[in-house]
N, C-alpha and C positions, 0 to 999 in steps of 0.2 A: 511514341511509346518506345519504340526500338532505339531511337536516339537517346532517350533518357536512360534506358538500361545500359547502353554502351558507355555513357558518360560515367554512370556509377561504377561500372566494371573496370574503367580505365585506371591504371596504376599511377600513383603520384610520381611526379618528376623527381629524380635524384637531385640533391642539392648541387648548386653550382660550385666551381673551383673557388670563386671568390668568396662564397658563403663558408666553404670548408677551411679556407685559409683564415678568415676572420675568426671562426669558431676555435681553430687550433691555436691561434694567437691568444685568444682570450683565455683558453684553458691552460696553455703552457706559460704565459707571461703575465697577462693582465691580473688574473686572480691570484697567482702566487705573489706577485709584486705588492698586492694589497695587504698581504700578511707580513711584509717586512716592517721592522720597527724603525724608529728614527735613526738610530745608530747605523743600521745596515744600509739605509738609503743615503745618508750623509757620507758614509765611508765610500760607497760605490761612486758617488758624484766627485768626492775629492781625488780619489785615486785615478778615476777615469779621466778627468779633465787634466791632471798632471801628466799622465801618460800620453794623452793626446798632444802634448807639447814637446814630445821627444824630438831631438834635432836630427832624427834619421827617419824621414817619411817612409811609410809602408812597414815599419817594424814596431808599430805601437802595440799590437796584440801579443807578439812574442815577448816584448818588454814588459808588459803587464804580467804575463804569466810567470815570468822570472821573478818580478818583484814580489808577487804574491806568494810564491814558493819560499822566498827568502823570509818574508814577513811572517809567514805562518810557522816558521821554525821558532820564533820568539813567542808568539801568542796565537792560539787557535782561532780567536776572534777576529784576527787580521786576515784570515782566509775569506773567500767569497763563494756563495752558492751560484749555480748557473744563472738564476734570475738577477742576482746582483751583478754578475759578469756582463750580462746583456745590457743592463742599465749603465754600466760604466762604459760600454762600448758605444752607447749613444752619446756619451760625452766626447768620445773620440770623433764622432761625426760632426759635433758642434765646433770643435777646434779646427777640423779639416775643412768644413763648408766655409767658416768664417776667415779662412786663411791664417788664423793665429799661429798654426803649426809652422808655417813657412816664415812669418814675420818674426817669430821667437828665435829663429835660427841665428840671426845677426847678433842679438845680445848675448846668446849663449856662447858662440864663438868669441865674442869680444871678452866675455868674462873668462873663458878658457885661455885667452891670450894673456890675461893678467895672472891667472893661476900658474902659468908657466914660469914666472919669475920665482915662485916659492917651491914649485915641485921639480923643476929642471935646472940644469946648470946655467942656462941662458934663456932669454925671452924669445919665444917663438913668433912667427908671423901667422897667426890664425885668424885675424880679421878678414873680411871679404876683400877690403881695399888693399891690405897688405899682401894677400895671396895673389891678387891680380898684378900687383907691382912685381912680386917675386916671379910670377909667370913670365912677364915681359922682359925681366932682366936676367934670370937664371935659366928659363925655359920650363917647359911642361913637365919633363921628367924630374927635375929637381924639385918642382912644387909638389908633385904626386908623392914623393918621399916624405914630405912633411905632413901630408894630409892625414895619415893615420894617427899621428900624434895630436894633431888638432881635433880630430873626432873624439879622441879619448878625453881630451881636456874639456871639449864641449858637453860631453856626457857627464863629466864631473860637475860642471856648472849646472846642468840640468838636475842631477841628483840633489845637489845642495839647495836648489830652488824649491824642491819638494818639501823641504823642512819648513818652508813658509807657505807655500801654496796649499798643501793638503790640510793643514790645521785650520787656515783661514776659511777655505771652502767648506770644510767639515763643520766649523762653528756656525758659518752663515746658514748653511742648509738645515742644521739642527734647529736653530733659532726660528727659521721660516716654517719648518714643519710644526714646531711646538706652537707657534702663533696660529698656524692654520688649524691645528687640532683644537686649540682653545676656542677658536672662532666657531667652529662646527659644534663643540659641546655647548657653547653659549646659545647658538641658534636652536639646538635641541631643547635646552632648558626653557628658552623662550616660547617654543612650540607647545611644550608640556604645560607651562603656565597658562598660555592662552587656552588650551583645552580644558584645564582645570576651571579657569574663569567662565567659559562657556557652559561647563556642566553646572556650575553653581548658579548661573542665571537661568538655565532651562529647567533644572530640577524642581523649583517651586511651580513652575508653570505646569510641568508634568503632573506634580502631586495635586496641584489645584484642579487639574482636569479631571481627576478621579472623582471629585465632588460635584461635578456638573450634572445636571439632571439628564438621564438617559432617555426619558420619554419626550414626546412632543410638547413644547411649552404651550402650545395653543389649547391643549387640554385643560389648563388651569385657568383660562379666561373665564369670567362670570357668565358671559352670554353663551357659552357652550352648553 
């Protein structure tokens, strides 16, 4: 008896750190993310993936903040809510884990090498192989003097690539979300139709049951 009373009087355990973290994640991100429309999700995916390819590893977040500040000057819808920014940061992780951020540095520097013909008085040596050759022939100091110019040209190539990457990813994401939304609505319509059919089948049985005799049928037998 005493053990039973002590069990009842025992206070409940406080939630664990894992449970608190999951609850906070659900309240601050999962639930608000469900309120985003297709445009907001697609925009976060496109901008996030493009910024994840920045040819300066480790500076993707400051780059995205700068890009959004500039874009927002033209249109307020080009800004991002904190939930959108978190979703776009997930795309940074995708490009980082898949090593796409590192792999895309080579083509960006190669394109920057081609841009130098139009933007500078002479063609620079911005490709990886050319910079290695420049290092071996002219020395490290001479190569480092050309590096800032090459980085600026690679950033220019990256910015130009956004004119293609962002619209393409935006369109693909919106189409996928629209298809998914239509599939969910179709499933809901099918469920409602199935429920209505079941109701139409069951209702006559229910109504007919009201006419069933409520007394014992043995009472109507002639030998009773």
